[in-house]
C-alpha positions, 0 to 999 in steps of 0.5 A: 492322445488323438483318436481316430473315429470310425463309423461301423462301415468304416471299421467293417472295412478296416478289420474285414468283418461284416457290419452285421457281425460287428453290431451283433456279435462284437459290440457289447461283447468284445467291443466295449462302450467306453473303451472301444466305442462312444456315443457322441453327445448321448445320441444313437450314433456309435463312433469306434476308437480305432486306436484302442480296437488295434491295441486290443486286437494286437494284445489278444493275438500276441503281436506285441510279443518280443521277437529277435531276428535271426540271420537265417530270416526266422525269429525267436520269441522272447 
């Protein structure tokens, strides 16, 4: 599977969180090394794995639930 690698600045722009918040509050508590980010070649630089982050954000938010559309425009959650 192809992965989209993002710097902290790029991730910040995508998820609308401040760079400092990502580094100090999310990294290593919500965003885990090996799952959500890697350090290429054992260096200091961190690259975030967008598809894994997006998957887990949706999972926690419950967005992947089944929704059945109704004629009036609403949905029934299954």
